[in-house]
C-alpha positions in Angstrom: 8.8 36.5 156.8 7.7 36.9 153.1 4.1 36.9 152.1 3.3 34.0 149.7 0.9 35.3 147.0 0.5 31.9 145.2 0.5 28.4 146.7 1.6 25.5 144.5 -0.9 22.7 144.9 0.3 19.1 144.5 -1.4 15.7 144.9 -4.8 17.2 144.2 -7.8 15.0 145.1 -11.5 15.5 144.8 -13.2 14.5 148.1 -16.8 14.0 149.0 -19.0 17.0 149.8 -17.4 19.2 147.1 -14.1 19.4 149.0 -10.7 19.5 147.3 -7.6 18.2 149.0 -4.0 19.1 148.0 -0.5 19.4 149.5 1.1 22.9 149.6 4.2 24.3 151.2 4.1 27.1 153.7 7.4 28.4 155.1 9.1 25.3 153.9 6.7 22.8 155.5 4.3 20.5 153.6 0.7 21.2 154.6 -2.4 19.3 153.6 -5.0 21.8 152.4 -8.8 21.0 152.4 -10.8 23.5 150.5 -14.5 23.4 151.1 -17.4 25.2 149.3 -19.4 24.8 152.5 -16.9 26.7 154.7 -17.5 30.4 154.5 -14.9 32.5 156.4 -13.3 30.4 159.1 -10.0 28.4 158.8 -9.1 25.5 161.1 -6.1 23.4 161.6 -5.5 19.9 162.9 -2.9 17.0 162.5 -3.7 14.0 160.4 -1.2 11.1 159.8 1.6 13.3 161.1 0.9 16.2 158.7 -0.7 19.5 159.6 -4.0 19.9 157.8 -5.8 23.2 157.1 -9.5 23.4 156.3 -10.3 26.6 154.4 -13.1 28.2 152.3 -12.9 27.3 148.6 -12.7 31.0 147.6 -10.1 32.1 150.1 -7.1 33.7 148.4 -3.7 32.1 148.9 -2.2 35.2 150.6 -5.1 35.1 153.2 -4.6 31.3 153.7 -0.9 31.8 154.5 -1.5 34.8 156.7 -4.2 33.0 158.8 -2.4 29.6 158.8 0.9 30.8 160.2 -0.4 31.5 163.7 -2.5 28.2 163.7 0.5 26.2 162.6 2.7 27.8 165.3 0.2 26.9 168.0 -0.1 23.3 166.8 3.7 22.9 166.8 4.1 24.4 170.2 1.4 22.1 171.6 3.1 19.0 170.0 6.5 20.0 171.4 5.0 20.2 174.9 3.3 16.9 174.5 6.4 15.2 173.0 8.6 16.2 175.9 6.4 14.0 178.2 6.0 11.1 175.8 9.6 10.6 174.8 11.3 7.4 175.8 14.4 8.6 177.8 16.8 5.9 176.8 15.9 6.0 173.2 15.9 9.8 173.1 19.4 10.0 174.7 20.7 7.4 172.2 19.3 9.5 169.3 20.9 12.6 170.7 24.2 10.8 171.1 24.2 9.5 167.5 23.3 13.0 166.2 26.2 14.5 168.1 28.8 11.8 167.2 27.9 11.1 163.6 25.8 14.0 162.4 27.8 16.9 164.0 24.7 17.8 166.0 23.1 19.3 162.9 19.8 17.8 163.9 18.0 17.2 167.3 14.7 15.4 167.9 12.1 16.6 170.3 10.9 13.1 171.1 11.8 9.5 170.3 9.5 6.7 171.2 9.0 3.0 170.7 5.8 2.4 168.7 3.9 -0.9 168.4 1.8 0.8 165.6 4.9 0.8 163.3 4.1 -2.5 161.6 5.0 -1.6 158.0 7.9 0.8 158.7 11.0 0.4 160.8 10.7 4.0 161.8 9.0 7.3 160.9 9.6 11.0 161.5 7.4 14.1 161.7 9.9 16.8 160.7 7.5 19.6 161.6 7.6 18.6 165.3 10.8 16.7 165.6 9.0 13.5 166.7 10.5 10.2 165.8 8.8 6.8 166.2 10.7 3.5 166.1 9.0 0.1 165.6 9.0 -2.2 168.6 9.8 -4.9 166.0 13.4 -3.7 166.3 13.7 -4.6 170.0 16.1 -7.5 170.5 18.0 -6.6 167.3 21.7 -5.6 167.5 22.2 -2.0 168.8 24.1 -1.0 165.6 21.0 -1.9 163.6 18.7 0.2 165.8 21.2 3.0 165.6 21.0 2.8 161.8 17.2 3.3 161.9 17.6 6.2 164.4 20.2 7.9 162.1 17.9 7.4 159.1 15.0 9.1 160.9 17.2 11.8 162.4 18.3 12.6 158.8 14.7 13.3 157.9 14.8 16.3 160.3 17.0 17.9 157.7 16.0 16.2 154.4 12.4 15.3 153.6 13.2 12.8 150.8 15.7 10.1 150.2 17.9 11.9 147.6 21.6 12.0 147.3 22.1 14.6 150.0 20.0 12.5 152.4 22.0 9.4 151.6 25.3 11.2 152.1 24.1 12.5 155.4 23.1 9.1 156.7 26.3 7.4 155.5 28.2 9.5 158.0 27.1 6.6 160.3 29.7 4.0 159.3 27.5 1.0 159.7 24.5 2.4 157.8 24.9 0.1 154.7 25.4 -2.9 157.0 22.2 -2.0 159.0 20.2 -1.6 155.8 21.4 -5.0 154.6 20.6 -6.6 157.9 17.0 -5.2 157.8 16.6 -6.2 154.2 17.6 -9.8 155.2 15.1 -9.8 158.1 12.3 -8.6 155.8 13.2 -11.2 153.1 13.4 -14.1 155.6 10.0 -13.0 157.1 8.4 -13.1 153.7 9.5 -16.7 153.3 8.4 -17.7 156.7 5.1 -17.3 158.6 2.4 -14.8 158.1 3.4 -12.5 161.0 3.7 -9.0 159.5 7.2 -7.4 159.6 8.2 -3.9 158.5 10.0 -3.9 155.2 10.8 -0.2 154.7 11.6 3.2 156.2 9.3 6.2 155.9 
């Protein structure tokens, strides 16, 4: 594993208490970095909003951050994988594995797939670092091929972070993906014209 001498900081934000937040990439994974002038030598790691967050001293060199972070990140991911195995919805998980095998050539595999009643603005979301996928309970009762489309979309995020052309080509291996997207667009449009009950209107 190569030593990273310089971290590229993006989405830089000034926080209270003299802290600076940014997003960096360590071993191919996006990490939220919180640098604090109050922190002296220690480095800690946690998970916030599905992303691993590192709290480090303001003057710590990038090479030291990476060296210290790797073991902490590994421990967090191992703990999440153990937790995900117990939390996964068996039927939804098996369906996702089946879709990955049939349409995505088994190039991806989730660690957990669950129904989530907290997914009120997204049809689904994926934490690629842990392999965890969450599907909105708003999808319950919709056609299976529509739910399958959302599952394939989130499975694709295990390989591609963004929604670029490679991601689109990967999801289009599922033959009803365009149809599923159109169905969900129609649901969201009809909901906006109806009552005030919130409905998801996007993917992650």
